[in-house]
Structures are given as structure tokens and as C-alpha cells.
N, C-alpha and C positions, 0 to 999 in steps of 0.2 A: 205787199206782194203775197199771193196765196200759193199754197202747195198742198198736195195730198201726202199724208204720211201714215205712220203706224205707231201705236203704243204696244210695246212688247211686254206681256205679263206671262211669266213661266213659259217662254218660247211660243206663246200664242199671240199672233199679230191681230190687233184691233184697229181697224181702219179709221183714220181721221180725214174726212173728205175736205175740210176747210180749215187749214192752218194759216193764219195771217202772220207774216214776218214783218213786224211793225217797229221801225226805227224810232218812232215817237214814244213808244212805251219804255220809258227810261229806267224804271225801278223794279219791274216785276213781269212775270208771265201770267197769263190768265187762261182759264178753261171754262167751257160752258157748263152750266148746271144741268141742262138737258142731256148733254153728251155724257156727263158723269152718271146721271140717273139711268140712262139707257144701258150703261155697262156697269151697273152697280155691283153685280156679282163678281166682277173682276177688280173694281176700283176700291170697294169699301175698306179692305184691310189697310189701304195706304192713305186714308183720309184722316186728318187731324183737326181738332178744333183750333180756332184762331180768332183774333178780334182786332180788326183794323178797318179803315175806311179809304175809299178811293173816289176820285172825282173824274167824271167823264169829260170828253172833249168839248162839251158845250159850256164848260166852266161853271155850271150850276148844279147839275145832277150829281148827287153823292150816293154811292152804293156801299153798304156795310158788308164786309167780308167776314164770314163766320167759320169758314173751313178752308183748309189748304190741302194739297195733295202733291206727292212726289212720284213722278212717273218716268220710266225710260222710253224715249221716243226715237224714231228712225225715219230718215228721209232718203230718197234715191234721187241723185242729180241726173242731168242729161247724159252724162258719161257713164251711167250705171254704177257710180260709186256710192256706197252707203255711208251716211253720216249719222252717228248715234250720239246721244247724250242723255243724262238723267237730270231732270229739271224739277224745280218747285213751281207749282201753279196755285194761284188764288182762284177759288171757285166762285163764279159770279154768273148771274143770268145774262145770257147773250143769245139772241134769236137766230142770227144767220151765220155766225162764225163759231166753230167748235173749239178753236184754240188760237191764242195770240202769243207769239214768241217775241219777247222784248229785246231791246238793243243790247243789254248785257249778255244775254245768251247768244244773240247773233254774233257778237264780236268774239266771245270766248269759246263758243261751242260749235257754231255753224257759220264761221266766217267764210270758209271755202265754198260752202253750199250757197251762201247768199251772193257771193261774187258770180257764181255760175248762173244764178237766177237773174241777176242784173244783166249779164252778157246776153242771155237768151232773150230777155225782154227787149233789149236794145235792137237785137237782130230782127225780131219779129215786128217791132214797130217800124223799122226801116222797110221791111218787106211789104208791109200792109199800107204804106203811105199812098200807094196808087189808088186805094179805094176811097180816099178822102177827096171829094170833088169840089168842095167849096168851104172856105174857112168860116163862112157865115152860117153854115148848117148848125142848128142848135145841138145836135148830138155828136159833133166832131170830137170834142174833148172828153166826153164822159162815156157813153155806151161803147163806141168803138174801142177805146183804150181798155175799158173793163173787159170787153170781149176778148181782146188779144191777150190780156194778162191771164184770163181763165183758159183760153184756148191753148196756150203754150204748155199747160200742165194737163189739160183734159184731152189734148190732141184732136181739137175740133178745127176744121178749116175756117179761116176768117171769112165772114160774110159781109155783104155790102149794105143791107137794109136793116133798119131798126127792128121791124116786126120779125123778120126771119131770124135775127140774132137771138132775141129773147125766146122765140118758140123752139129754138134748136138746142140751147144749153139748159139742161134740166137742173143743174146745180145752182142756178141763179134764181132766187125767189121771185114770184110774179104776183104776190099779194099786193093790194092797193097801198099799204103803208110803205112798201119798198120804194115807191116813187118819191117819197118824202125823205128818204135816206140820202146822206152825202156819200157820193161815190169815192172810193179809196184814192184814186189817182187824180181827182180834180182839185183837192185842197191838201195842205200840209198834213202829214200823217198824225202829228201830235194833237190835232184837233178832233180826231175820232177815236183815239186810243185811251183806255182808262189809265189814269195816273194817280199817284198818291197826292194827298192834300198838300197845298202850298204853305200851310201853316208851319211856323218854325219849330216843328216837333222833331228834334234830332233823333229821338229814340226810335221813331218810325224808320228813318234811314239806316240806323244801326241795326235794327231788327231785320230789315230787308237784306242788307249786306250779309248778316249772319246766316239767314236762311239760305241765301244763294250759295254760301260757302259750304253748307252742309251737303250740297249736291256734288261738290268736287273734293272735299277733304275727308269724307267718310267713305270707306270701302263699300262699294255697292254689294259685294258678296256678304259683307258683314250685315248690311241692312236686310238682305234677303234671308239670311240665317236667323237674325234676331231683329224682327221688325220693330220691337219696342225700343230699340236704340234711338230712333228718331223721336219717339214720344218723349223719352227722357231728355234728349238734347233740346227739346222745345218746352220742357217743363220750367216751372218757376225757379227751381234750384239751378238748372243749367243756365238759364237766362240771367240770373243774378251773378253768375260767375263770368260769363262771356259778354254780357251786355248790361253792366251795372248802371243804375240810375244816378248813384252818387259815388264819389271817390273818397273813401274814409281810411284807407290803409289797412294793413293786416291787424286783426284784433288779437287780444291775448298777449301782446308784447308791450313792454315798457317803452316809452319814447326814447329813441336813441340819443344818448348823451356822450359825446366824444370827450376824451380827456386831453387837455392842452398843457404844454410845458409852462412852468411858472414864469419864465422870462418872456412870454408872449406879450407884445406891446398892447397897450390899451387902445391905441388908435392906429389903424392901417387903412390908408386910402390910396388907390391907384388911379391914374388918369383914365378917363373914359375913352374907350376905343371906338373910333368912328366906324359906322356901318356903311358898307359900300352902297351907293345909290341903287345899283342893279338888284340888290336883294332886300332893300329897305322895306318895301311894301310887304314882301313875304315874311320878313322878320317881325314886322309889327303884327301881322296876323297871327303868327305863332306865339308871340308874347301875350296877346290878348287871350289866346286859348289857354296858355299856361296860367294866366292870372285867375282863371276860373276855379283852379283846384291846387296849383303848385306854388304860386308866388303870391305874397301880400306885400304891400308897400311898407317900408320901414325907414328908420333914420339911424341905423346901426353905425357906430364909429369905425367898424371894421368891415371893409368891403374888398371884393376881388373883381377884376375886370370880366366882362362878358365875352364868351367865345361863341361864334356862330359858325357851325360847320354845315356846308351844303350837302344835301342828300342827292342820290342819283335820280330820284323821281322829281326833282325840282324844289322840294321842300327843304327846310333847314332844321338843324338840331341846336338847342340852347344848352350850354353848360358854362360853369364858371372856371376861370383860369386860377385854380387853387394852388399854384406852385408856391406862392408865398405862405399860404396857410398850412400846407402840408408839412412844412419845416417844423411847425410847432405842435402838430398832432402826435400824441404819444403813440409809439409803434405798437401795433396789435398783431398777435400771432394767431392766424386762423388756418384751420385745415382745409386745403383745397384738394379734392380727390383727383387722381390720375384717370383720365378718360379710359385708357386701355384696360386698366385694372377693373374699373366699374363695369365695363362691357362684358366681363366674364359672367356677370349675373344672367346674361341673356343666353346662356348655354342651351337651355331647354325651351326657350321661347319660340313659338311659331307665329305669333301675331303681336303687333306693337301698337301702343297708343303714345304718340309723340305730341306732347303738350308744351306750349310756350307761354311764359308770363307776358303780360302787357305792361310796358313801362315798369319793369321790375324794381329798380331803385326807388321809384316814386311810390312804392307801397310800404315803405318803412318810415314811420313817423319820427320827426325830430323833436327833441326837447327845445324849449324856447331859447336857452342860452346858446346851444349849438347852432340853432337856426339863425340867430342873429350874427354869429361869427362867420357863417357861410353866406352872408348877404353878397349880392352882386350889384355892380353899378354899371348902368348903360345909359344910352340916350333916352330911354323910356323911364328912367328914375332908379331909385334905390329900392330893391326888393329883397326879401329873404325867403328861402324855400321852406315849405311846411314839411316836405319829405326829403329823404336823402338824395342829394343830387349826384350827377356824374362828375368825376374829376377829383374827388378826395381819395387819398391813398389807400385807406382800408376798405373802400366801398365793396369791392368784389368779395373779399374775405368775409365781411359782415353779411352780405347777401347770402353767400353759400351757407354760413353757419345758421342764419335765421331759417332758411328754407329746409335745411336738414333737421332742425328742431321741430318745425311745423309738420313735416311729413315723416317723422321718425318711426311712426307705427306702420308705414307703408314701404319701408326701405327693403323689405325682403322680396317685394314684387315690383319695385320701381327703382330707377336710377335717377338721382337728384343731383344735378351739377349746376350751380348758379340759378339761372332762370329757365333751365331746360329740364324737362321731366320725360322719362321714357318708362312707361308702364308695360310690364311683360305679361304675356298670357300664352297658354298652350293651345287653347281652342276658342271658338267664338263665345261659348257660354262663359268661360272664365274671363274672356276679354270684356264682355258686357258687365259682369260683376265687378271687375276691377275698375272699369270706367265709372260706374255708379259710385263705388266707394271713394275713389280719388276725387271726383267732382264734388261729392257731398262733403268731403273734408275741406275742400277749397271753399265751399259755401259757408261752412261753419267758421272758418278762420278768415273769411273775407279776402281770399287770394283771387286776384283777377287774372284771367287767362285770355289769350287772343286766339281766335279760330283761324286767322289768316295763315299762320305758320304751322298750325297743328295738323297732324295726320292721324286718323283714328281707324284701327282695325286692319291695317295692311300687313302682309307677310314679310315685308322688308321696309327698312327705314334708313334715312341718312341722319346720323347723330354725330355732331361735331366733326363733320367732314368724312366720317367713316360710313361706308355702306354695310349695314348689318342684315344678314339673312342666313338661314340654314346653319346656325351655330358658327358662322364665320364673320370676319370683318376685313375690309380692305378699303383703301382710299378710293373715292369715287372717280369715275372716268373723267369728269369735268376737271378735277384737280390734277389728274395725270396729264391731260391735254394742256392745261394752263402752264404747267411747269415745262413740259417738253416743247412748248411753243416758244420758249425763250431762245434767242439767237446767241451765238458764240460771244461771250463777254469781251469787251475791249478795254475795260478799266476795272479798278479795284472794287468800286461800288457795285458794279454789275455782277462780278463773280461772287461777292459776298451775298448779294441778293439771291443768286441761284443756289448757292450752298445752303442758305437759310430756308429756301423753299423745299429742297430735297431732304432735309433732315427729318421731315414728317414721314418719309417713306422708309426710314431705316429699319423699322420693325417688319417691313414687308418685302425687303430685298435681301436675298442671301449675299453675304460678303459685302455689304454696303460700304463699310469703311475701306476695304481693300480697293473697291471700284473708284471711289471718289478721293482716295488718298493723294494722287498726283495733283488734283485740282486744288487741294489745300495749299500747295506751293504758290499757286497764283493769287492767293489771298494775302500773301505777305507784302508788306509795304514796299520792299525793295525789288519786287518782281517787275520785269519789263514785259509789256504786252506787244513788243515788236517781235513778230514770229521769226525773224532772222536770228534772234539771240536764243531761241528755245533749244534746249538739249533733249526735250522729251516731246512726244506727239500729243500735246495737250488737246488739240482739236479732236483727235480720235478718242481720247479719254472722255471728253465732253459728250461726244456722240454716244459712246458706250454707256455713260451714266444716264442719258435720256432714254436709251433703249431699255435699260434695267428698270427704269420707272414705269415704262409702258408694260413691262412684263412682270411687275410686282405682283406677288401672290396674295391669295386670301388666307388669313391665319385662322385656324380653328380655335374655338374657345376651349379652355382646359376643363377636363372632368377628372377630379381628384380620385375618382374610383378606378381610373385606369392606371396602368403601369407607365412610369415616366422615364424617358431616356434623354440624357444630355450628351450631345456629340460636340466635340471641340476640335479646333485646328488652329495652327499658327503659321504665319509666313514671315518673311523679313520685314514686311510693311505693316501688317495688321494681324489681329486675332479675330476669330469668329466662333459662334456657337449656335446650334440649332436644338430646340427643345421639342421632343416628340412624345406623343402618347400612343399607347397600343390599346386599341379597342377590344371588346370581347370577341369580335369576329376575327381578330388578328390584323386588322387594318392599321397602318401607321399614319398618324395625322400630325402635321406640323402645327405646334401651338405657340411657337415663339422663335424669333430670330434676334441675335445680338452680335455686334461687331464693334471694333474700335481700332483706331490707328495707333501704332506704337509711338511712344515719345522718342526723341533722338537718343536718349540713354538706353531705352529698351531695345532699340534696333541693334545695339552692340552686344546684347545677351547671346549666349550660346543657344542652340536649338532646344536643349532640354529645359532651360529656364523659360524660354518663350512658350513651350508647350504647357509647362506648369502654370505660367501666367495666364494662358488662354483658359485653363480650367478655372482658375481663381476668378478671372474677370467675368466669365460666363455664369458661374454660380452666383456671383454678386449681382449680376444683371437680372437673374430670375429668382432672386432670394424670396420675393413676395409670393412665389408659387412653391418653391422647393422647401422652405423652412417648415419642418415638422412632417414632411412627406418623404418616404423612401424613394430614391431614384438611383439610376445607374449612369455612371459617367463612362463614355466611350471615347477613346482616342487612338490615333494610328501611330503613336510614338512609343517605342519600347523604353526610351530614356526615362520616362516617368516611373518606371519600375524602381528606380533608385531615388525617388522623391523622398522616401522616408529616411534615407541615409544622408541626405544633403544637410550640410552645416551652414549653408548660405543664410544670412539673417533674413533676407526677404522671403525665401522659400519657407523658412521656419514660421514666419508670420502667416503666410498663406496656409501652411499646414494646420496651424492653430485655428484659423478661421474655418477651414473645411471640417475640422473635428466637431463643429457645432451642427453638422448635418448628418442625417441618417442616409448613408450612401455607400456604394461600392464602385470600383473602377475596373475596366477591362480593356484589353487591347483588341483592335480590329485591324484588318488589312487596310492599307491606304486607299486602295481602289474602291473600297466600300464606304469611304468617309468623304464622299463628294456631296457637298451641301446642295448642289443643284439637283441631286436626285430627290430631294425633299420638296421639289415643286409639286410633286404628286401627293395627294392626300392618301392614296391607297398603296403606297410603296411597301413591299414586303421583303424580308431578308431571306427568302427561301434559297436564293442563289448561293449563299455561303453555308447552307445547311450541312454540307459534307465535311465542314471543319469541326463539327460539334461532336463531343462525346455524349451521346444521348443517355448513357447510363449514369453520367455525373450530373447532367443538366437539371433533370426534374427534381432530385432531392435538394439541390442548392436553391433552386427557384422557390420551392415550397418553404424552405427554411426562412427565407428572407421576404416572404409575402409577395412574390412576383407572380402575376397571372401568367399561366402557360397554356394558351389555347392550342388545340391539336386539330390539324386539318383533316377533312374527310379523306384526303389523299394521303396514304401512309408515306409517300415519298416527299411530301412537302410539309414542313413544320414551320409555323410562324411564331415560334417562341422568341421572346426578347433576349433570351440567353443563348442564342445560337451563334456565338462568335468566340472562338479560341479561349476556352475556359482555362487552358494551361497558363494564361497570363492574367487570370482574374484573382484579385485579392481584396480583402475588406479592410476598411479603415474605421477605427473606433476612437 
């Protein structure tokens, strides 16, 4: 099916009169060499060298492709809706068609447009059926159909005669050789579309998929700002990283040799687990694939059963059930970074490069003895892995340690957690430089990446379920909807599942522990789910918890150059704390939330001890930020004025702990200690300015290194020391 469209270069539309939407072109898009030459002054910057071959629909003619081009194209459907996409095209000689859109781009970029074209074609063919007078007329199935297909986009009235038809439509060639051509709608489309060679060259398929992903996974604005990014991503260095010809594992590492306990048996054999007939064929296909690089046949006396886990896409995943082996692996202690702590590196990043390893565990080579002890037994035989398999207890820790050592030189500009890498940049120039440096290091160490899950040059990114942008992070909307879509639990397992899902939101919900505290009662084994026995409105609490998840806030990343304030509060059920930073402009930004439910013993404490406990628990929660940094503790309880005088053993321990921090404490009125106020990033305390002794405030703030910005309005001061200094004292 044909359509007229436009190529958009720097907001300049370049008309494409003849674009063929070809469902038979299964692997690529194609553009005419003549069309490219006629617009060379626009297209030349986007042309790159390439080397591949395609075969035409006659099954004999082979055309060599020497150049490819990436272009943004636009089409208008019959409802005047614009459909846009940026696609890769192979440049090849085509006489009568300027552009061919393949099936992949039709399905993923122009699906709605193609449906509109099909509906329009069907309606026009029905409407023009009255012009067909005899089924034996030689031109019934070719010229009329071709005419109507062209006419529905060229807006030409359908005609009844062959001569009038071709004399009226100027876009259809009338040269003698045209009569020898096969008309589009008279035979299957795949017989006239250029296709890749049928030879079993998997690298060609991999490259085609990779090039197509560049059009969707690289920010178009990044490409426009730095056109050389596509040149680099198609270079030999990038292709060796994303489309390797051989699988050899990370170089520069000694083969992994696990240490086993001395009492490990010399012979361990488990019964073979039968594979369900429904997935047997798929499992055999996956086994054959893994035998090309991952498994080799062996006769090891120690084996583990094979586990086959179905994937959502219909494929299967192989791993060993190493439960028996894990008991004899010597425990290893590996550092695994905390995601929220690592995200603080992105404070000043405006653009991100999110890269993902391909089969990360399978890039760590195993020593022979370890490999044999990790053999698996299945219906397909006894095989041992050449690389670290899934299922062994220290695998995740080993992977993180290995990748941290490989990229240790890039950790100032990148976040490395397991097989996920987030490269940080402030602008497109730095983004390109960091991309080249990181990919080059992967090339040198033979680290294989996958483009399918990678995103390059975008101003926001989803990293471990957190949406990161503008120096803030929050849970994605998809995760919010997934949790809030859970119905009211009716048994112990369901409430445990719900609470387990909400725990990820605790850093983004003020007073999280206080909100979900009643639901913890439902997780007790002796709790009755018969609503007639309930003494509390658990259903209302459940609804309130889901509303809090939907309203969870974005947390700003900490900047240690700013003044830090820790506000704490306590109730009979829980404690809470909010960490705030004051920017140079006087804006208040929430950089952390913490809360927790009191134990049954702590619920019996007097209010003074609970307020002191809230300070201790909050400082401990934010210790990774506050240690070594001066900060101010604010609380609305005057009882803590007597904290230094308390002889309670537990308060003495808290006091000793707090003496390890450089801090001061001050009292504020309770009406200004509402954590909900911190939902706004720009909250200022000018409302309580009249409580401040300005003559005392500035010297104290200067003495203890507190930034004191002054507003242009003399009546509004946004100092962080604008609350009741009569109650302020310092702890050393």
C-alpha cells in the first residue's frame, strides 16, 4: 500500500511521493538512491557507511547495501492525524518507489496509520466494484486495484477504462518496462520486497535488530545535537560490545573458583526432573542455544537438577536447582550498594545513559573444578556450565564486586549496581564523551551489553523502579497503580503481600509507618478476617494507605553544600522524621523521609522519651548523609530540653550516639512541624519570622556555618534559624 509522506529535516518538510508500506519486508526499511541524491544537501549528514546484502523478491537478484541513513518521517491519515517516527533505511537503487516501510516499523511505529490505510482501501474497493463489468476482463485484478489504491491517497476519481486510468494518474510510470513489472496487489507482497539473504547468518539478523533499536532507544534530540553519536554506535567498538561475534567472558579476570566446605560429598546425584511436554520443544531449542557457548557435556559425579522457568514471551529460562550445592559453598561477604544512596550521584545530572548487561552472570568464567561441581542433569544429558550460572548463593554479590572493579575508574560519573549501569552527564557534549568512554572500557574488558533495555541520552530514566529526573526520584506511576490495584486482603498471605509491596514507598510517604501501623495487626497469625470481629476500621486504613501511595512525593537528591535540617515528631503509634535542605535561594527541599512503628514496649514510654527516641531513630536512619555534616534538629517538644539531665539508661545511650554528630537542636511550634507541609519543595518558613530575634540569629548562624540567605523583601527572611532561638542549645 502506497502513501505520500514527508521527511522532516530541521523543521523543513521534504515530500516523499511514493512510500510503500510493505508487510513482506520483514527485516528492514529501504529508501531510493535517486531520492537520496536529489535531496543530498539535506540527507548527507545522516548517511553512514554499511556493508550487507539483500535479495529481491525474484529470489535471484542480490543487491549490495553500502550506505544507510536515519531519517524522521511523517504521514497524515484520512482523519488528519499526524503519525511520526525516526527510522533506519538501507539505501538501494529503486526506480519507481522512493521509500519502503517494512513490517517491523509498520507494527511498532505506524500501526494505527496502517489500519487506517487498510480500512480506507477496503471502503474504496467496495465502492468501485460497480465499475468491474466482467471477471474475465484481463485488467480486472491489476490496473483497477492499482488505480484505486493510488487514488485513495492522490484523491483521483476512480475511472472505468484502462487508457483513461493511466493517462490521468501522473504518479504511475508509463515507460515500456513498467508493463513488465509485477503489480503490488496482484501477488504476495514478499515477492516484490527486498529481503535479507536466507543464508544462516545470525549476525545479519542481530545487526538489523540492533540498528532498528537505535531509532527507538537513543534520544532523537541527542542525535540532532551530536550527530556523531550514531557514527560511534555503528563503529566496530560499539558493535563488538552490543553485537559480539563470539562469547568469551570478561577478560582480565581469573576464572571464578568457589570454595567448598571440606565435608562436601564426592558424589551427589539427584533424580532427573521430567520436562512438561507442552514446553519440551521450546526447552530443547533453548538447550541447543546454550550449548553453543554456555554448556558442555561432562560426566561429573556431582550434579544438580535442571529448573526450567517459563518467560512471559513464551520462551524459557534454564538454571540449576543448586539448593543442595549451596549448603557446601563457603559463605562470601560482598558489598551490595543501596540504590537510594547511589542515586544521590545524579544530583547534578541532566541527561542519562542507562545501559544493561546481556546475560550478566554468563560473562564470568568458571574454573574447571567449580564448573564440574555446578553440573546439571536433565533429559538432555549431564552438562557443566563454562560461566557462572543463576542459582548459586553468592552469584549476585560476585557479579556486583566484579563489575565495580571493572568500572572503578568511571564510578565518579556512573552508578554501577549488579548488571545495571547509569552514566550521568550535565549536557549532550558530556553525554557523548561519557558514552564513548564507557563503551570503550566495555570493549577493552569484553563486557557485553544489550541495546534492547538500554536508553541513551534522555533527560529522565527509570532505574530500579525509580523515576529519576530534575535531581529528584520517585516510584514510577506503573508501580503505584500496581500496588493500589490490590483489593482488600481477605487472608494472611494477601495482607503480607500488600505490606511487602508498600514498603518500597516508605521513603516517599510522610508518616508511612503511622499510616500502615494498624494494617500490621492484620499480619498477625491470630488475626480474624471476619469484619464482624474487627475493633478498628481496617478497610478505611487500607484505603488511606493506597491513597498515600498515589500521593507519594518526589524526593530531592541531597547537596551537601546546603544547610541541612532534621525535623522529628512522635505519636503513640510511631515516630517520623523529615530531612530538609535549604538552597541558596532560600527554598526548602525534602531530601528524605523516615518513619517507624513503636514496639509494644516503646508504646508505654512517656512522651519525652518517645520524642527523644524519634530524634535518635531519625538520625540513625539518615546517618549516611548526616555523619560529618553539620545539621539542625528541630522538634516541637519542650520536654527534650531536659534530655541532658535524664538518667534513663536508654536515653544515656542515645545521647552518647548523638554526640558523634556535629549538630544543634531547637524548639519550634507544633503547628509548624507538620510533615505534610513538606510535600512542597519550595516551602519557606517566613510565616514564623516574627518569632525570631534577628539581632541574635545572624551571629549564631555564622558561628556554626549555617547559610542565612536574605530575601529582597525586608519583611520576609528565609533563614533556617528563624524559630524560637530562646529554646536553642548546642550539644558537644
